[in-house]
N, C-alpha and C positions, 0 to 999 in steps of 0.2 A: 712488204709490210702492209697489212690491212689499213684502210683509211682511218678507222676509229683509233687503232693503236698509234698511227703516225700523228694524228691530231692530238691525242693525249700526251704523247712524247714531246711534241712541239710546245704544247701548253705548259708541261712540267718544266721544260728547259727555260721557257719564258719566265716562269715564276722564280726559278733559282737565279737567273740572270737579273731579274727585276729586283729581287730581294737584296742581292749584293750591291747593285748600283744604287738602289734606294738608300741602303745603309751608308754608302759613300757620300751620296748627296746630303743625307742628314748630317753626317759629320762635318761636311764642308759648309753647310748652310748656316746662316746666322741664328743665334738664339733669339727667340721672340717671346716676349712677355705679353701675352694677349689678355686684355681685360675689357670686356664689353659690358657697358652698363646701360640698361634701358629703364628710364624713369617715367612713371605714370602718375606721379603725385599730383600733377595738375592736369590730368587727362580729361580735358574738356573738348567736346566735339564742336567744330566750327563748320562753316559753309565753304571752306577752302580745302584744296588738296595740296599737300606739301611733299617734297622729295629732296633728299640730300645725299651727296656722295663725296667723301673726303678721304684722301690717302696721302701718305708721306712720300713714298717712292714708287715709281713705275718704270718698267723697262718695256719698250715697244719696238718691234722690228717689222717693217712692212705691213702695218695695220693690224698685226697680231700681238696680243699682250702675253707676256710671261706672267700668268696669274699668280704663281706662287711667290713672285717677287713684289706683289702689290701689297706693301706692308702697311700696318696701322690703318686698315681700311674700315672707316666708320660709315656705314650705309644706312640711311634713313629710308626705309621703303615707303611707298605712297601711303599717306595717312591723312585723316581729317582732324586728328587730335592735336591740340596745343599742349605744350608742357612735356613733350617727349624728347629725351636726350639719348643719343648713342655716342659712346666714347670708346676709342680703341687706342691701345698703347703698344709699342714694340721697340725693341733694340735690334737694329738690323745693319748688316754690312753687305753690300751687293756682292754675291759670290763670284768666285773665279776671276776677280780683278783686284789685286792687292792695292791698286792705286786709288780705289774708290771706297770711302768709309762714310757711312751715314748712321748716326746713332740717336737713340732716345727720341722717337717720333710720337706725337700725340695728335690724334684726329678726333674731331667732335662735330656732331650735327645736333641742332636743337630747333624745335618748333616753339614759338613763343607768342604771347600776347603782352602788350604794354599799353594799357589804356585802350584806345580805339585802334591801335596798330596790331596787325597780325603778321607774322613772318616766319621765315626759316633761315637759319644762319649756319654756315660751315666754317670751321677754323682748323688749319693744319699748322702745327708747330714742330720744328725739327731743331733739337738742341745744338747739334754739332755736325757739320759737313766738312770733310777733308778730302781734297782731290789732289793727287800727285804726291811727290816726295821722292824718297830713295827706296828702291826695292832691288836688292841684289846689286848688280852692276849698273842698273838703270837709275838715273837721277833726272827728275823733271821739275818744272816750276810747281809750286804748291799753293793751292787756293783753299782757304779756311773761312767758313761762314758759321757764325754762332747765332742761335735764336732766330732762325728764319721763320717768319709767320705769314701765312696767307689767310685772308678772310673774304668770304663771299656772302652777301646778304640779299635776300629777296623779300619784299614786304608789301603790305597793303594798308593804306591810311584812308581817312575820309576823303582825301583828295585823289585817291587812285593808287595804282601800283607803282612801285619804284624798286631800285636796286643800288647796291654799293659794293665796291671791291677795293682791296688794299693789300699792299705788301710792306713788310718791314723786317729788319734784322737787328740784332744787338751789336754785332761787330763783324768786320770782314778784313782779311789780310791776303795779300798776294806776294809770294816770295819768288822772284825770278831767278834764273840761273846766274851763277857768278859770271862777272865780266859782261853782262848784258848792257848794251848801250840803249838807254830809254828812248833817246831821240830816233833810234833806228827801228823802233817797234811800229807795227801797223798804226795808222792814225786813229782808228776806232779804239784800239787798246789804250793809246795815250789819253784819249778822252775819258775812258773808264777810270784811269788812274788819277785824273786831275782832281776829283773831289777828295782823294785820300791823302793822308800825311805820309811823306817820304821819310821813313825811319833811317834807312841806309841807302846805298846806291841801288840796291835791288829789292828792298822790302818796303811795301806800301800797306798802310793800315787805315781803318776808319771805324767809327762807331755809328750808332743808329742815327746820329745827326746827318751822316752822309748817305743814309739809305735811299732817301727819295731821289737824290742826285744820281746815284748809281743806277737805280731802276729807270730813271728818266733817260740816261744815256743808252741803256739797253733797249728801251722802247723806241728811241729815235733812229737807231740803225736799221737797215733793211735786211741784214743777214747776220748770222752769228759772228761774234768777235773772236778772232783767232788769238790764242795764247801760244806762241811758238814753243814747241817742245812738249806741249801738254795736250791741247785739243782746242775746244771752243766753248764759249758760254753765250747763252741767249736768254732773253725773257721768254717765258712760256706764252701766256696770253692773259689778258684782263679785259673782260667785256661783259655786257649785260644788255637786256632789253626789257621794256615794259610797254604794255598797251592796255586797253580797257578790260582785258580778260585775264591776263596773267603777267608774271614777271619771272625772269631768270637771271642768275648771276653766276659767273664762273671766272676763276682765276687760277693760274698755274705759275708759280714763281720763277723757276729756272729750268732750262734744258741744257745739260752739260754733256758734251760729247768728248770722250777721252780717246785719243788716237795714238798715244804713246804706248810703247810696248808692242806686244804681238797680237792685239785685238782692238776692235773698235766697239765702244759701248755707249749708247745714248740713254741717259737717265733723266726722267722727269721728276722734279722735286717740288713738293708742297702744292697739292692740287685740291681745290674745293669747288664743287658745283652744286648749286641749289636752285630750286624753282618752286613756284606756287601758282595756283590759278583757281578760278571758280566760275560759276557756282558748282558745287558738288552736293546736291541735295540728297542723293541716294547712297553714295559711297565713293570709293576710289578704285580706279583701274590699276591692277598690277599686271600689265600686259605688254608684250613686245617680243622681239626675236633676236636670236644669236645664230650666225651662219655656221659656226664651228666651235665645238668643245673638243679639245685634244688632250688626252691623258696618256702619259708614258710611264713605264716603270712603276706600275701599280699606284699611280697618283703622285709619285715623287716629283714629276714635272707636269705642269698644267699650263695650257695655252688656250686662247680662245677670244671670245667676244667679237672680234672683227668689226669694231665700231658699232657695238650693240646699240639698238634703237628701241625706245620704249614709248608707249602711248602716254601722253600727259595724264597725270593723276586724275584730273577732272574730266578727261576726254578731249576730243578734238572739235567739239561743237558740230559734229556731224560731217566734218570734212575728212577726206582721205589724205593722209600725209605719206609721202614717198621719199625714201632715202636710198642712194646708190653708192656702192663701193666697187669701183671697176676691177681692182685686183688686190689679192692678199696672198701671203705665203708664210709657211713655217719651215725652217731649214733643218732643225735638229729635234729629236734624234732621227726621225724619218721625214724627208722633205715632202711637203704637200703644197699644192697651189689651188687657189680658188679664183674664178673669174666671173664677173657679172653678178655680184651680190645685190639683191634688192630687198629692202624692208618696207612694208606698208602697215599702217595702223589707222584705226577708225573707231571713234567712240562718241557717244552722246548720252545726256541725261535729261529726263523729262520730269519736272517737279510735280506737275498736276497728276501725272499717271504713276508717280513714284517708281519709275523704271529707269534703269541704266542698261545700255547694250552697246556692243561693239565687236570688233574682230581685229586680228593681227595676222600678217602673212610674212613668211621668210622664203626667199627663192635664191637659187644658185644656178647660173647658166652651166658652169663646168667645174668639176672637182677632179683632181688627179693625184695619184701617188706614183711618181715616175719609177721608183725602184721596184714596185710591184706590177708596173705596167697596167695599173688600174685607172680607168677613167669612168666617171659618172656624169651624166648630163641631165639638165633640167630637173633639179631636185627642188621640191617646195613643200611647205607645210602651212596649214591655216588653222587658227583656233578662234571660234566665235563664242560670245558669252552674252547672256541676258539675265538680269535680276530685277525682281520686284521686291521692294523693301520688306525685309523680314523673311524672305523665302530663299530657298536653295538656288544657286546660280545654275541656270540651264546652259549647257555647253555642247558644242559640236566641233569635232576635229576632222581634218582630212589631209592626205598627203598625195603627192604625185612624183613619179620618177620617169624620165624619158628613156634612158638606156644605161646599161652597165657593160663595159668591155674589159677584158684582160688580154693583153698582148694583141689587141685588135679583134679578138673573138668575142661575140656577144654572149652575155651571161643572162640567164633568166632573171627578170625583175621579180622579187618576192611579192606576194600578195600582202595586204595590210595584216600585220601580226605574224607574218611568215619569216622564215630564215632560209637563205641560200648559201651553200658552201662554195668557196672560191677554189679554182683549180689547184691541184697539187697540194691540197691541204694547207694553203698559206693563211687561210682565215675564213671568216664568214661575214655575211651582211644580213642584218635584221631590218625589217620595215615597220614603220609606224608604231613606236613605243609610246604608250599613252599613260599619263598619271592624272586621274580624275578625282576630285574631292568636292566638298560642300561649296567651296568658293570658285570652282571652275576647273580648267584642265590645262595640261601641258602636253605637247606632242613633239616627238623627235622623228623626222622623216626617215633617216637611215642611221644605223649604228654599224660602223665598220670595225671589225676586230682583226688585227694582224698578229698571229700567234707568236712567231719567232721574235718579232720586234717588241712584243709586250706593249702594243699600242692600241688604244680604243679611241675612235673618232666618231663623234656625233655630228650629223649634218642637219641644218635647218631645224633648230629647236625653237618652238614658238609657244608662248604662254598666253592664256586668256583667262584672267581671274578678276573678280570684283570683291572688295572687302568693305564692310559697313563703316569702318573707322580706321 
């Protein structure tokens, strides 16, 4: 069969397979009522840069996010404007695990002024969380939490920068298996039950009055609290920092791992992250890197980020910030591994010259797809940007690739903008995909397409953009 015919046949097979599986995924996936509201009624420019990121549910495996499970995601991109609100709502149930149900999430970020105080606040509210119960022949303990709310706040007052974080819930209940002897439970779990009212021998409940005591117990332990027959529960995190130039606040309410049944699933619930800084006299940077974007089944499954890092909205005051991720992997539908991920960002603003400039870089030591015997080494991309107030952003992008091998045999590295076909018609690799506009550029170092698996993988995606507000 000629190569062109084989390639088209493989691509057609992929489309048919993708369509069928995508339909199945759609039927199995939760219904989401997405409603994003962006308010500019009080759209007043300040000398600060604000950013917010809030979501209800996230599933993470080995540093890689399942992006299509990040529900009620309200993201406030870098802005200098106060009075901006982004709100997202959804009704979601984590797919493929009938023991986990999360419903009616609302996420909200807002930039605000209150007298001489400027700030950005993120709030996540989840109406109802139910973990465990009876599914077919399987019965586990059941944990139910209602009205879980997470708040993160970063602000600036005449006294300087500050931050505040909080958790609360309306009610909580834990129903243990029949014939459970409370005194035989792990000591940490007994401490968690202590603030609650014991309704029966195996049922414990509490209202918001017990919330702080429950969260205090979770914060005091050094490892997740085991719930025999179900899994474990742990506090996510709650922290912030402030100095003379910026403040950040982040809080994630709960991390629940369900080990009952035939799978393990770690779910992060109620996360809010916000930050602000200054001065930002020219604009705000929307710049940073992502090591991998992974789409399968024509977008029905999306993974990526790999601990995505962004340049602070106001810049880094001329310092280069470096972040490292030693290893990351994605196991389904096609296993891939990444080693030696490095993010670098750099930015500065000059009030007298009315100029903002900086750059971002994303690098990967090694990327591999074992089933295709494909290995790519030393992949990187860089995006630089410079803007003078009122003018178009001047940008420059570049990429580099060390080597590409299939089954140990070297493959030609494509030139920037070029395409190389992989042996036996299994796919193709594109080099340096660039999207340039008035505000700057984005560059993808490599795009790998595997035909029969209906998988598209972007490596080393880096953005370098500057916005006036």
